[in-house]
VOLUMVO-340841 format. One record per atom (N, C-alpha, C): residue in one letter; atom name; x, y, z. Coordinates in steps of 0.05 Angstrom, whole numbers. Example, Ala and Ser with C-alpha at 12.3 -4.5 7.8 and 13.67 -1.06 7.14 Angstrom:
ATOM   resn   name       c1       c2       c3
ATOM      A      N      264     -114      156
ATOM      A     CA      246      -90      156
ATOM      A      C      264      -66      156
ATOM      S      N      257      -45      142
ATOM      S     CA      273      -21      143
ATOM      S      C      258        1      157
***
This chain:
ATOM   resn   name       c1       c2       c3
ATOM      M      N     2164     2094     2077
ATOM      M     CA     2189     2081     2084
ATOM      M      C     2206     2079     2058
ATOM      R      N     2232     2083     2062
ATOM      R     CA     2250     2081     2039
ATOM      R      C     2277     2071     2049
ATOM      T      N     2290     2053     2035
ATOM      T     CA     2316     2042     2043
ATOM      T      C     2336     2048     2021
ATOM      V      N     2360     2056     2029
ATOM      V     CA     2382     2059     2010
ATOM      V      C     2405     2041     2021
ATOM      S      N     2422     2032     2003
ATOM      S     CA     2442     2012     2011
ATOM      S      C     2466     2014     1992
ATOM      S      N     2489     2007     2003
ATOM      S     CA     2514     2005     1987
ATOM      S      C     2530     1981     1997
ATOM      T      N     2541     1965     1979
ATOM      T     CA     2556     1941     1986
ATOM      T      C     2584     1942     1974
ATOM      I      N     2603     1933     1989
ATOM      I     CA     2631     1932     1979
ATOM      I      C     2645     1908     1992
ATOM      D      N     2664     1897     1977
ATOM      D     CA     2681     1875     1987
ATOM      D      C     2708     1887     1995
ATOM      I      N     2717     1880     2018
ATOM      I     CA     2743     1890     2029
ATOM      I      C     2762     1867     2034
ATOM      D      N     2786     1870     2025
ATOM      D     CA     2806     1849     2027
ATOM      D      C     2820     1850     2054
ATOM      A      N     2803     1843     2075
ATOM      A     CA     2813     1841     2102
ATOM      A      C     2791     1827     2118
ATOM      P      N     2798     1814     2140
ATOM      P     CA     2778     1800     2156
ATOM      P      C     2759     1820     2170
ATOM      P      N     2735     1812     2178
ATOM      P     CA     2716     1829     2191
ATOM      P      C     2728     1843     2216
ATOM      S      N     2745     1830     2230
ATOM      S     CA     2756     1843     2255
ATOM      S      C     2772     1868     2248
ATOM      Q      N     2787     1868     2225
ATOM      Q     CA     2802     1891     2217
ATOM      Q      C     2784     1914     2207
ATOM      V      N     2763     1906     2193
ATOM      V     CA     2744     1926     2183
ATOM      V      C     2730     1939     2207
ATOM      W      N     2722     1922     2226
ATOM      W     CA     2709     1932     2251
ATOM      W      C     2727     1952     2266
ATOM      A      N     2753     1946     2268
ATOM      A     CA     2771     1963     2282
ATOM      A      C     2772     1991     2270
ATOM      V      N     2772     1993     2244
ATOM      V     CA     2773     2019     2231
ATOM      V      C     2746     2032     2233
ATOM      L      N     2724     2017     2229
ATOM      L     CA     2697     2028     2230
ATOM      L      C     2691     2040     2257
ATOM      T      N     2701     2028     2278
ATOM      T     CA     2694     2037     2305
ATOM      T      C     2715     2056     2318
ATOM      D      N     2736     2063     2303
ATOM      D     CA     2756     2082     2312
ATOM      D      C     2746     2110     2305
ATOM      L      N     2727     2120     2321
ATOM      L     CA     2714     2146     2315
ATOM      L      C     2734     2169     2314
ATOM      A      N     2754     2169     2330
ATOM      A     CA     2773     2190     2331
ATOM      A      C     2788     2194     2305
ATOM      A      N     2790     2172     2289
ATOM      A     CA     2805     2173     2264
ATOM      A      C     2787     2181     2240
ATOM      Y      N     2761     2184     2244
ATOM      Y     CA     2743     2191     2222
ATOM      Y      C     2752     2215     2206
ATOM      P      N     2763     2236     2218
ATOM      P     CA     2771     2259     2202
ATOM      P      C     2793     2252     2181
ATOM      E      N     2807     2230     2186
ATOM      E     CA     2829     2222     2167
ATOM      E      C     2819     2208     2142
ATOM      W      N     2794     2198     2143
ATOM      W     CA     2785     2182     2120
ATOM      W      C     2756     2184     2113
ATOM      N      N     2738     2191     2131
ATOM      N     CA     2709     2189     2127
ATOM      N      C     2698     2214     2114
ATOM      P      N     2689     2212     2088
ATOM      P     CA     2679     2235     2074
ATOM      P      C     2651     2245     2084
ATOM      L      N     2635     2227     2095
ATOM      L     CA     2608     2235     2104
ATOM      L      C     2607     2244     2133
ATOM      F      N     2622     2230     2150
ATOM      F     CA     2623     2237     2178
ATOM      F      C     2651     2246     2185
ATOM      P      N     2658     2272     2180
ATOM      P     CA     2685     2281     2184
ATOM      P      C     2692     2284     2214
ATOM      R      N     2672     2284     2231
ATOM      R     CA     2678     2284     2260
ATOM      R      C     2658     2265     2274
ATOM      A      N     2669     2249     2292
ATOM      A     CA     2652     2230     2306
ATOM      A      C     2664     2225     2334
ATOM      S      N     2645     2222     2353
ATOM      S     CA     2654     2216     2380
ATOM      S      C     2633     2200     2394
ATOM      G      N     2641     2188     2416
ATOM      G     CA     2622     2172     2432
ATOM      G      C     2634     2145     2439
ATOM      Q      N     2619     2131     2454
ATOM      Q     CA     2627     2104     2463
ATOM      Q      C     2612     2083     2446
ATOM      I      N     2627     2064     2435
ATOM      I     CA     2615     2043     2419
ATOM      I      C     2604     2022     2437
ATOM      A      N     2579     2025     2446
ATOM      A     CA     2565     2006     2463
ATOM      A      C     2535     2010     2459
ATOM      A      N     2521     1988     2458
ATOM      A     CA     2492     1990     2455
ATOM      A      C     2480     2007     2477
ATOM      G      N     2461     2025     2468
ATOM      G     CA     2448     2043     2487
ATOM      G      C     2462     2070     2489
ATOM      Q      N     2486     2072     2479
ATOM      Q     CA     2501     2098     2480
ATOM      Q      C     2494     2115     2455
ATOM      R      N     2498     2141     2458
ATOM      R     CA     2494     2160     2436
ATOM      R      C     2521     2168     2424
ATOM      L      N     2522     2170     2398
ATOM      L     CA     2545     2181     2384
ATOM      L      C     2539     2209     2377
ATOM      T      N     2560     2225     2372
ATOM      T     CA     2557     2251     2360
ATOM      T      C     2571     2250     2333
ATOM      L      N     2556     2254     2312
ATOM      L     CA     2567     2253     2285
ATOM      L      C     2561     2279     2270
ATOM      A      N     2583     2292     2261
ATOM      A     CA     2580     2314     2243
ATOM      A      C     2578     2303     2215
ATOM      T      N     2557     2312     2200
ATOM      T     CA     2554     2301     2173
ATOM      T      C     2561     2322     2152
ATOM      R      N     2571     2312     2129
ATOM      R     CA     2577     2329     2107
ATOM      R      C     2566     2315     2081
ATOM      P      N     2539     2315     2078
ATOM      P     CA     2528     2301     2055
ATOM      P      C     2533     2317     2029
ATOM      T      N     2532     2303     2006
ATOM      T     CA     2536     2317     1981
ATOM      T      C     2511     2333     1973
ATOM      V      N     2488     2325     1982
ATOM      V     CA     2463     2340     1978
ATOM      V      C     2450     2344     2005
ATOM      G      N     2440     2368     2009
ATOM      G     CA     2428     2374     2035
ATOM      G      C     2449     2389     2052
ATOM      R      N     2440     2396     2076
ATOM      R     CA     2458     2412     2093
ATOM      R      C     2474     2396     2113
ATOM      A      N     2497     2406     2119
ATOM      A     CA     2514     2393     2140
ATOM      A      C     2499     2397     2166
ATOM      M      N     2501     2377     2183
ATOM      M     CA     2488     2379     2209
ATOM      M      C     2503     2360     2228
ATOM      T      N     2496     2362     2254
ATOM      T     CA     2506     2344     2274
ATOM      T      C     2482     2327     2284
ATOM      I      N     2486     2301     2284
ATOM      I     CA     2465     2283     2294
ATOM      I      C     2475     2268     2318
ATOM      R      N     2456     2259     2334
ATOM      R     CA     2463     2244     2359
ATOM      R      C     2448     2217     2359
ATOM      P      N     2456     2199     2341
ATOM      P     CA     2441     2173     2340
ATOM      P      C     2447     2156     2365
ATOM      K      N     2428     2138     2370
ATOM      K     CA     2431     2119     2392
ATOM      K      C     2439     2092     2380
ATOM      L      N     2460     2080     2391
ATOM      L     CA     2469     2054     2382
ATOM      L      C     2449     2033     2393
ATOM      V      N     2439     2016     2375
ATOM      V     CA     2420     1996     2383
ATOM      V      C     2431     1968     2379
ATOM      V      N     2451     1964     2362
ATOM      V     CA     2465     1938     2359
ATOM      V      C     2494     1944     2356
ATOM      V      N     2510     1931     2374
ATOM      V     CA     2539     1932     2372
ATOM      V      C     2548     1904     2375
ATOM      Q      N     2554     1891     2353
ATOM      Q     CA     2563     1863     2352
ATOM      Q      C     2590     1863     2339
ATOM      P      N     2612     1864     2355
ATOM      P     CA     2639     1867     2344
ATOM      P      C     2644     1847     2321
ATOM      G      N     2655     1859     2299
ATOM      G     CA     2661     1843     2275
ATOM      G      C     2638     1835     2258
ATOM      A      N     2613     1843     2266
ATOM      A     CA     2590     1835     2251
ATOM      A      C     2570     1857     2245
ATOM      E      N     2563     1873     2264
ATOM      E     CA     2542     1893     2259
ATOM      E      C     2544     1917     2278
ATOM      L      N     2541     1941     2266
ATOM      L     CA     2538     1966     2280
ATOM      L      C     2513     1979     2270
ATOM      R      N     2494     1985     2288
ATOM      R     CA     2468     1996     2279
ATOM      R      C     2460     2018     2298
ATOM      W      N     2450     2040     2287
ATOM      W     CA     2440     2062     2303
ATOM      W      C     2413     2073     2293
ATOM      V      N     2399     2087     2310
ATOM      V     CA     2374     2100     2302
ATOM      V      C     2376     2130     2310
ATOM      A      N     2363     2146     2294
ATOM      A     CA     2362     2175     2299
ATOM      A      C     2335     2185     2287
ATOM      S      N     2323     2204     2301
ATOM      S     CA     2297     2214     2290
ATOM      S      C     2290     2241     2301
ATOM      V      N     2272     2253     2286
ATOM      V     CA     2256     2276     2296
ATOM      V      C     2228     2263     2298
ATOM      P      N     2220     2256     2322
ATOM      P     CA     2195     2240     2325
ATOM      P      C     2171     2249     2309
ATOM      G      N     2160     2230     2294
ATOM      G     CA     2137     2236     2278
ATOM      G      C     2142     2250     2251
ATOM      I      N     2166     2261     2248
ATOM      I     CA     2173     2276     2224
ATOM      I      C     2190     2259     2205
ATOM      I      N     2213     2250     2215
ATOM      I     CA     2231     2233     2199
ATOM      I      C     2250     2219     2218
ATOM      G      N     2256     2194     2211
ATOM      G     CA     2275     2179     2226
ATOM      G      C     2289     2159     2209
ATOM      G      N     2312     2150     2218
ATOM      G     CA     2327     2130     2203
ATOM      G      C     2340     2110     2220
ATOM      E      N     2343     2086     2209
ATOM      E     CA     2358     2064     2222
ATOM      E      C     2381     2058     2204
ATOM      H      N     2405     2063     2213
ATOM      H     CA     2429     2061     2197
ATOM      H      C     2445     2036     2206
ATOM      S      N     2455     2021     2187
ATOM      S     CA     2471     1997     2195
ATOM      S      C     2495     1992     2178
ATOM      F      N     2514     1980     2190
ATOM      F     CA     2538     1969     2176
ATOM      F      C     2538     1940     2184
ATOM      V      N     2535     1922     2164
ATOM      V     CA     2535     1893     2169
ATOM      V      C     2559     1882     2155
ATOM      L      N     2576     1867     2170
ATOM      L     CA     2600     1855     2160
ATOM      L      C     2597     1825     2160
ATOM      T      N     2603     1813     2137
ATOM      T     CA     2602     1783     2136
ATOM      T      C     2628     1774     2122
ATOM      E      N     2637     1750     2130
ATOM      E     CA     2660     1739     2116
ATOM      E      C     2653     1733     2087
ATOM      A      N     2672     1740     2070
ATOM      A     CA     2669     1735     2041
ATOM      A      C     2696     1725     2031
ATOM      G      N     2698     1699     2029
ATOM      G     CA     2724     1687     2022
ATOM      G      C     2744     1693     2043
ATOM      S      N     2767     1706     2036
ATOM      S     CA     2787     1714     2056
ATOM      S      C     2783     1743     2065
ATOM      G      N     2761     1755     2057
ATOM      G     CA     2756     1783     2064
ATOM      G      C     2729     1787     2077
ATOM      T      N     2719     1811     2073
ATOM      T     CA     2694     1820     2086
ATOM      T      C     2675     1832     2065
ATOM      R      N     2650     1825     2066
ATOM      R     CA     2630     1840     2051
ATOM      R      C     2616     1859     2070
ATOM      L      N     2617     1884     2064
ATOM      L     CA     2605     1905     2080
ATOM      L      C     2580     1915     2066
ATOM      V      N     2557     1915     2080
ATOM      V     CA     2533     1927     2070
ATOM      V      C     2525     1949     2089
ATOM      Q      N     2525     1974     2078
ATOM      Q     CA     2517     1997     2094
ATOM      Q      C     2489     2005     2083
ATOM      S      N     2470     2008     2101
ATOM      S     CA     2443     2015     2092
ATOM      S      C     2429     2032     2113
ATOM      E      N     2408     2046     2103
ATOM      E     CA     2391     2061     2121
ATOM      E      C     2363     2060     2111
ATOM      T      N     2345     2055     2130
ATOM      T     CA     2316     2056     2125
ATOM      T      C     2305     2081     2137
ATOM      F      N     2292     2097     2121
ATOM      F     CA     2280     2122     2129
ATOM      F      C     2250     2119     2132
ATOM      R      N     2239     2131     2154
ATOM      R     CA     2210     2130     2159
ATOM      R      C     2201     2158     2167
ATOM      G      N     2176     2163     2163
ATOM      G     CA     2164     2188     2173
ATOM      G      C     2151     2205     2151
ATOM      L      N     2138     2226     2160
ATOM      L     CA     2123     2243     2142
ATOM      L      C     2140     2257     2121
ATOM      L      N     2165     2264     2127
ATOM      L     CA     2181     2278     2108
ATOM      L      C     2195     2260     2087
ATOM      V      N     2193     2234     2090
ATOM      V     CA     2207     2217     2071
ATOM      V      C     2199     2222     2042
ATOM      P      N     2173     2224     2036
ATOM      P     CA     2166     2230     2008
ATOM      P      C     2176     2256     1997
ATOM      L      N     2180     2276     2015
ATOM      L     CA     2190     2302     2006
ATOM      L      C     2220     2304     2005
ATOM      A      N     2234     2284     2016
ATOM      A     CA     2263     2285     2017
ATOM      A      C     2276     2266     1996
ATOM      G      N     2261     2261     1975
ATOM      G     CA     2270     2242     1955
ATOM      G      C     2298     2246     1944
ATOM      K      N     2305     2270     1935
ATOM      K     CA     2331     2275     1924
ATOM      K      C     2353     2272     1945
ATOM      T      N     2348     2282     1969
ATOM      T     CA     2367     2279     1990
ATOM      T      C     2372     2250     1997
ATOM      I      N     2351     2235     1999
ATOM      I     CA     2354     2206     2006
ATOM      I      C     2368     2191     1984
ATOM      T      N     2361     2197     1959
ATOM      T     CA     2374     2184     1936
ATOM      T      C     2404     2190     1937
ATOM      A      N     2411     2215     1943
ATOM      A     CA     2440     2223     1944
ATOM      A      C     2455     2208     1966
ATOM      M      N     2440     2200     1987
ATOM      M     CA     2453     2186     2009
ATOM      M      C     2466     2160     1999
ATOM      E      N     2454     2147     1980
ATOM      E     CA     2465     2122     1969
ATOM      E      C     2494     2127     1959
ATOM      A      N     2497     2149     1944
ATOM      A     CA     2524     2156     1934
ATOM      A      C     2543     2163     1957
ATOM      D      N     2532     2176     1978
ATOM      D     CA     2549     2183     2001
ATOM      D      C     2558     2157     2015
ATOM      Y      N     2540     2138     2018
ATOM      Y     CA     2547     2113     2031
ATOM      Y      C     2567     2097     2015
ATOM      A      N     2564     2098     1988
ATOM      A     CA     2584     2085     1971
ATOM      A      C     2612     2098     1974
ATOM      A      N     2612     2124     1977
ATOM      A     CA     2638     2139     1981
ATOM      A      C     2650     2131     2008
ATOM      V      N     2634     2128     2029
ATOM      V     CA     2644     2119     2055
ATOM      V      C     2655     2091     2053
ATOM      N      N     2640     2073     2039
ATOM      N     CA     2650     2046     2036
ATOM      N      C     2676     2045     2021
ATOM      R      N     2679     2060     2000
ATOM      R     CA     2705     2061     1985
ATOM      R      C     2727     2071     2003
ATOM      A      N     2722     2092     2018
ATOM      A     CA     2742     2103     2036
ATOM      A      C     2750     2084     2058
ATOM      L      N     2730     2070     2069
ATOM      L     CA     2735     2050     2089
ATOM      L      C     2752     2027     2078
ATOM      K      N     2745     2018     2054
ATOM      K     CA     2760     1997     2041
ATOM      K      C     2790     2005     2038
ATOM      Q      N     2794     2030     2027
ATOM      Q     CA     2821     2039     2023
ATOM      Q      C     2836     2041     2050
ATOM      R      N     2823     2051     2070
ATOM      R     CA     2836     2054     2096
ATOM      R      C     2844     2027     2108
ATOM      V      N     2826     2008     2107
ATOM      V     CA     2831     1982     2118
ATOM      V      C     2853     1968     2103
ATOM      E      N     2851     1968     2077
ATOM      E     CA     2871     1954     2060
ATOM      E      C     2898     1966     2062
ATOM      E      N     2900     1993     2065
ATOM      E     CA     2926     2006     2068
ATOM      E      C     2939     1999     2094
ATOM      Q      N     2922     1996     2115
ATOM      Q     CA     2933     1989     2141
ATOM      Q      C     2942     1960     2142
ATOM      G      N     2931     1943     2124
ATOM      G     CA     2938     1915     2121
ATOM      G      C     2937     1901     2147
***
């Protein structure tokens, strides 16, 4: 098991951050890791996410949403059973007059020890998403 994480403070309330985070149709306008996204934001639903990581190959994943708590948490799981899987989350908490966003993923499975460089690079990708989300939210004011 291995976890990577990135944290950022955004100068906007959690409801505004949530609105941008869950507007999947707008991802091509700002999201560097998931340039295409579609699906319904509801627990139990599957999203379709095209990925463009800085290390590793681009692919399309179909994670299942397991937690959808508006303004607080978005969490999904995706896996190749027995081989590798991940639980990805965006947790939003009030921080002063803004929002602290923690994006993280915990990887499990047989391939985790062999995917070290790719998993390490994900931390930089998540930081890039956080910065882009911050910019998008703060520009929309």
